[in-house]
VMD Tcl script that draws the C-alpha trace (Angstrom):
set ca {
  {18.34 -185.45 87.41}
  {20.72 -183.15 89.27}
  {23.61 -184.43 91.40}
  {21.73 -183.43 94.53}
  {18.57 -185.25 93.42}
  {20.58 -188.37 92.57}
  {22.19 -188.42 96.02}
  {18.85 -187.91 97.75}
  {17.41 -190.81 95.76}
  {20.36 -193.02 96.73}
  {19.96 -192.13 100.40}
  {16.29 -193.12 100.26}
  {17.18 -196.34 98.42}
  {19.70 -197.24 101.13}
  {17.22 -196.59 103.92}
  {18.41 -193.13 105.05}
  {15.03 -191.43 104.66}
  {15.59 -188.99 107.54}
  {18.98 -187.96 106.21}
  {17.55 -187.57 102.72}
  {15.00 -185.18 104.17}
  {17.74 -183.14 105.79}
  {19.72 -183.06 102.57}
  {16.72 -181.66 100.66}
  {16.98 -178.60 102.88}
  {20.67 -177.97 102.04}
  {20.95 -174.84 99.95}
  {24.73 -174.42 99.83}
  {25.41 -177.15 97.29}
  {27.84 -175.29 95.02}
  {30.89 -176.25 97.06}
  {29.88 -179.90 96.89}
  {29.50 -179.74 93.10}
  {32.92 -178.10 92.79}
  {34.53 -180.84 94.88}
  {32.88 -183.52 92.74}
  {34.17 -181.92 89.53}
  {37.73 -181.48 90.82}
  {38.01 -184.92 92.42}
  {36.31 -187.11 89.83}
  {38.50 -190.14 90.65}
  {36.62 -190.95 93.87}
  {33.50 -188.78 93.74}
  {31.28 -190.86 95.99}
  {33.72 -190.84 98.91}
  {34.04 -187.08 98.74}
  {30.30 -186.69 98.25}
  {29.81 -188.81 101.35}
  {32.02 -186.50 103.43}
  {30.26 -183.42 102.10}
  {26.83 -184.87 102.85}
  {27.89 -185.64 106.40}
  {29.15 -182.08 106.87}
  {25.86 -180.66 105.62}
  {23.72 -183.00 107.72}
  {25.85 -182.47 110.81}
  {25.51 -178.70 110.52}
  {21.73 -178.88 110.05}
  {21.28 -181.08 113.11}
  {23.63 -178.92 115.13}
  {21.73 -175.74 114.12}
  {18.51 -177.42 115.23}
  {20.01 -178.17 118.64}
  {19.86 -181.95 118.15}
  {23.37 -182.50 119.54}
  {24.29 -182.01 123.17}
  {27.88 -181.21 122.22}
  {30.67 -181.68 119.64}
  {31.28 -185.29 120.68}
  {27.71 -186.23 119.81}
  {28.01 -184.57 116.39}
  {31.32 -186.38 115.77}
  {29.72 -189.69 116.73}
  {26.87 -189.06 114.29}
  {29.23 -188.09 111.47}
  {31.42 -191.19 111.91}
  {28.46 -193.53 112.14}
  {26.71 -192.03 109.16}
  {29.87 -192.01 107.02}
  {30.54 -195.69 107.75}
  {26.90 -196.62 107.08}
  {26.64 -194.58 103.89}
  {29.87 -195.91 102.41}
  {29.01 -199.46 103.40}
  {25.62 -199.23 101.68}
  {27.13 -197.63 98.60}
  {29.87 -200.24 98.35}
  {27.34 -203.04 98.78}
  {25.53 -201.65 95.74}
  {28.29 -200.37 93.48}
  {31.81 -201.74 94.15}
  {33.10 -204.77 92.28}
  {32.67 -208.11 94.01}
  {35.07 -210.95 94.71}
  {33.04 -214.10 95.40}
  {30.17 -211.89 96.57}
  {32.41 -209.86 98.93}
  {33.02 -206.24 98.04}
  {36.42 -204.63 98.38}
  {35.84 -201.34 100.18}
  {36.94 -198.10 98.51}
  {40.54 -197.38 99.41}
  {41.47 -195.01 102.24}
  {45.09 -196.11 102.07}
  {47.77 -193.43 102.39}
  {50.06 -192.81 99.42}
  {52.05 -196.01 98.95}
  {55.84 -195.86 98.62}
  {55.84 -199.54 97.65}
  {53.19 -202.25 97.09}
  {51.44 -203.69 100.13}
  {50.46 -207.36 100.38}
  {47.67 -208.50 102.69}
  {48.45 -212.13 103.52}
  {46.44 -214.90 105.16}
  {47.49 -218.50 105.76}
  {45.57 -221.64 106.63}
  {47.88 -224.24 108.16}
  {48.31 -227.67 109.74}
  {48.58 -226.07 113.20}
  {49.72 -223.07 115.20}
  {53.47 -223.74 115.62}
  {55.07 -221.10 113.39}
  {58.34 -223.06 113.05}
  {57.04 -226.60 112.65}
  {53.62 -226.41 111.00}
  {52.91 -226.17 107.27}
  {50.80 -224.02 104.95}
  {47.76 -225.65 103.29}
  {46.30 -222.49 101.74}
  {47.65 -219.00 101.10}
  {45.98 -215.87 99.85}
  {47.84 -212.69 98.88}
  {45.95 -209.48 98.08}
  {48.48 -207.09 96.54}
  {47.85 -203.36 96.11}
  {50.28 -201.38 93.97}
  {51.10 -197.68 94.41}
  {48.89 -196.88 91.40}
  {45.92 -198.42 93.23}
  {45.57 -201.60 91.17}
  {44.68 -204.71 93.16}
  {45.50 -208.35 92.48}
  {44.44 -211.34 94.55}
  {45.99 -214.80 94.37}
  {44.74 -217.82 96.30}
  {46.32 -221.28 96.25}
  {45.99 -224.61 98.00}
  {49.31 -226.18 99.01}
  {49.98 -229.84 99.78}
  {51.87 -230.14 103.07}
  {54.44 -232.93 103.65}
  {52.34 -234.26 106.55}
  {48.66 -235.21 106.90}
  {46.38 -232.34 107.88}
  {45.23 -232.95 111.47}
  {41.49 -233.28 111.96}
  {41.49 -230.42 114.49}
  {43.02 -228.13 111.85}
  {40.53 -229.25 109.18}
  {37.71 -228.59 111.64}
  {38.83 -224.94 111.73}
  {39.46 -224.14 108.05}
  {37.64 -226.98 106.30}
  {40.62 -228.08 104.18}
  {41.31 -231.83 104.12}
  {44.01 -234.09 102.70}
  {41.68 -234.87 99.81}
  {41.35 -231.16 98.96}
  {45.13 -230.72 98.57}
  {45.87 -234.07 96.91}
  {46.58 -232.45 93.52}
  {47.96 -229.17 94.91}
  {51.65 -228.21 94.54}
  {54.09 -228.49 97.41}
  {55.34 -225.25 98.95}
  {58.80 -225.76 97.45}
  {57.25 -225.71 93.97}
  {55.66 -222.27 94.38}
  {58.03 -220.72 96.89}
  {60.30 -218.84 94.47}
  {57.39 -217.29 92.56}
  {55.67 -216.39 95.84}
  {58.81 -214.77 97.23}
  {59.26 -212.74 94.04}
  {55.63 -211.63 94.32}
  {55.92 -210.29 97.88}
  {59.62 -209.36 98.13}
  {60.04 -205.66 98.90}
  {56.34 -205.18 99.66}
  {54.89 -203.94 102.93}
  {52.99 -206.77 104.64}
  {49.63 -206.62 106.40}
  {47.27 -209.16 107.89}
  {45.10 -210.05 110.87}
  {47.31 -211.34 113.71}
  {49.99 -211.55 111.02}
  {52.96 -210.30 113.04}
  {52.71 -213.20 115.47}
  {51.44 -215.91 113.11}
  {51.29 -215.48 109.32}
  {54.58 -213.59 108.90}
  {56.78 -215.85 111.07}
  {55.19 -219.03 109.71}
  {55.75 -217.85 106.15}
  {59.31 -216.77 107.00}
  {60.15 -220.22 108.37}
  {58.42 -221.90 105.42}
  {60.76 -220.02 103.06}
  {63.78 -220.87 105.25}
  {62.80 -224.55 105.19}
  {63.25 -224.61 101.39}
  {66.44 -222.55 101.42}
  {64.99 -219.11 100.64}
  {65.57 -215.89 102.58}
  {62.69 -213.44 102.95}
  {64.07 -210.12 104.16}
  {61.01 -208.86 106.03}
  {63.06 -206.37 108.04}
  {63.31 -203.98 105.08}
  {59.54 -203.47 104.84}
  {56.71 -202.39 107.13}
  {54.71 -205.07 108.97}
  {51.15 -203.94 109.74}
  {48.95 -206.04 112.00}
  {45.34 -204.97 111.47}
  {44.29 -206.98 114.53}
  {46.52 -204.93 116.80}
  {44.95 -201.70 115.56}
  {41.57 -203.27 116.20}
  {42.51 -204.45 119.71}
  {43.82 -201.01 120.66}
  {40.70 -199.33 119.32}
  {37.85 -201.77 119.89}
  {39.02 -205.01 121.64}
  {37.54 -207.57 119.19}
  {38.21 -210.63 116.93}
  {38.19 -210.77 113.11}
  {34.56 -211.89 112.82}
  {33.51 -209.20 115.29}
  {35.69 -206.74 113.35}
  {33.76 -207.48 110.16}
  {30.53 -206.93 112.09}
  {31.75 -203.74 113.75}
  {33.45 -202.02 110.81}
  {31.55 -203.42 107.81}
  {28.13 -204.05 109.32}
  {27.71 -207.69 108.33}
  {28.50 -211.22 109.48}
  {31.77 -212.86 108.43}
  {30.10 -215.87 106.83}
  {33.20 -217.58 105.45}
  {35.64 -217.34 108.35}
  {38.88 -219.32 107.91}
  {38.76 -219.23 104.13}
  {42.13 -217.62 103.38}
  {40.75 -215.52 100.52}
  {37.66 -214.29 102.36}
  {39.64 -213.65 105.54}
  {42.19 -211.48 103.77}
  {39.59 -209.56 101.75}
  {37.78 -208.71 104.97}
  {41.08 -207.84 106.70}
  {41.90 -205.38 103.92}
  {38.36 -203.98 104.16}
  {38.69 -203.51 107.92}
  {42.06 -201.78 107.50}
  {40.62 -199.31 104.99}
  {37.65 -198.64 107.25}
  {39.95 -198.13 110.24}
  {41.87 -195.48 108.30}
  {38.59 -193.78 107.42}
  {37.13 -193.97 110.92}
  {40.08 -193.03 113.14}
  {41.41 -189.61 112.23}
  {44.19 -189.90 114.82}
  {45.83 -192.90 113.11}
  {49.24 -192.19 111.51}
  {49.33 -191.19 107.86}
  {52.25 -193.23 106.48}
  {52.72 -196.99 106.25}
  {55.88 -196.84 108.36}
  {54.08 -195.01 111.17}
  {51.01 -197.26 110.88}
  {53.24 -200.34 111.09}
  {54.80 -198.98 114.29}
  {51.37 -198.19 115.74}
  {50.06 -201.66 114.89}
  {52.92 -203.15 116.91}
  {52.05 -201.00 119.96}
  {54.74 -198.44 119.15}
  {57.57 -200.97 119.17}
  {59.93 -201.75 116.31}
  {59.96 -205.45 115.45}
  {63.46 -206.82 116.06}
  {62.71 -210.54 115.77}
  {59.50 -212.34 114.91}
  {59.37 -214.25 118.22}
  {59.49 -210.98 120.17}
  {62.48 -211.91 122.34}
  {64.14 -208.56 121.66}
  {62.81 -205.01 121.56}
  {64.17 -201.47 121.70}
  {64.07 -199.18 124.72}
  {63.46 -195.44 124.63}
  {67.18 -194.85 124.04}
  {67.05 -197.01 120.91}
  {69.06 -199.85 122.45}
  {68.16 -203.48 121.76}
  {67.05 -205.02 125.05}
  {65.76 -208.41 126.15}
  {61.96 -208.76 126.17}
  {61.96 -211.91 128.32}
  {63.85 -213.85 130.95}
  {66.04 -212.82 133.91}
  {67.55 -209.89 132.00}
  {64.28 -208.46 130.69}
  {64.61 -204.78 129.68}
  {68.40 -204.90 130.07}
  {70.56 -203.92 127.03}
  {71.39 -207.16 125.24}
  {74.96 -206.10 124.51}
  {75.69 -206.06 128.25}
  {74.75 -209.72 128.72}
  {76.95 -211.60 126.25}
  {76.86 -214.76 128.33}
  {73.07 -214.89 128.02}
  {73.31 -214.23 124.28}
  {75.72 -217.14 123.89}
  {73.34 -219.32 125.93}
  {70.50 -218.38 123.55}
  {72.55 -219.60 120.59}
  {72.67 -223.09 122.12}
  {68.93 -223.32 122.84}
  {65.78 -223.87 120.82}
  {65.12 -220.27 119.79}
  {63.92 -219.37 116.30}
  {66.41 -218.81 113.51}
  {65.90 -215.06 113.21}
  {66.10 -214.61 117.01}
  {69.48 -216.34 116.99}
  {70.55 -214.13 114.08}
  {69.83 -211.04 116.18}
  {71.77 -212.48 119.13}
  {74.70 -213.33 116.84}
  {74.66 -209.85 115.29}
  {74.78 -208.21 118.75}
  {77.69 -210.45 119.78}
  {79.64 -209.51 116.64}
  {78.92 -205.77 116.93}
}
mol new
graphics top color blue
foreach p $ca { graphics top sphere $p radius 0.5 }
foreach p [lrange $ca 0 end-1] q [lrange $ca 1 end] { graphics top cylinder $p $q radius 0.2 }
display resetview
């Protein structure tokens, strides 16, 4: 069976009978074969792009598109559908959930996708009951670690109703202090990504480390919030994101491991779908935070166009923080988060 015949058979198997018929009419297949031979590491992804180009041209030549936008819409939709079907069939599974082929840019450092299940939503005062870390190294290898953690307080019923984890489930689990050093070593120096992670998972994890006397220097890495990319592009939630990008229901929502696998899948699909997204992790991190550098996890400070640190709240909002030392001193006496106070202190000492 030739490469072309194999691909036509796969298209029919996945339900793309019309597209398979179009592909049978493609005569310029030499370029596709050359690409496959030269890029053997990820042949199916490149084959998918080549198929789309061929099919798009055929439909365009037949006058089936009213304009370039309609052809682009077809190509994006077909690419997403083809890759999704292929990955359903071929990619390795983790608890029956595939990890989508990587569209990540070249990594300067590892990236960790992190998801937490907790006793509540207060990032300073609540505790972790489950954590999952999916780590991707620059060489493309992936490792996933999931662990239940016994909090020092009972898990409220309203929290258990969300994630399904009860006091009985964590009775034999380690306390956070017991795993904190190993966890910090695992993620230290890695870029961090998650779904709503900039406002929840990252600060809650930061304060969890601080509570046991450990310092996680998140400011030296890129923080990527996949939800914020989603909101800017499609205005949806995680479950709807799984449906929109991956074409299926998110059946195990609020399981830390399944949530983070799907978040990583969505991120890869976003990079494949939106050609105008930045190409480096640093630029993607900035985009995922609406173009603003993260100064403190509570978002009380930000930078203006001149690069000055300004207040993002209160009576002096948008004013340079260094010009309001009295307000900075007032912040040090109030119930602001530890890292927010550190920024205020640093500005006062500068």
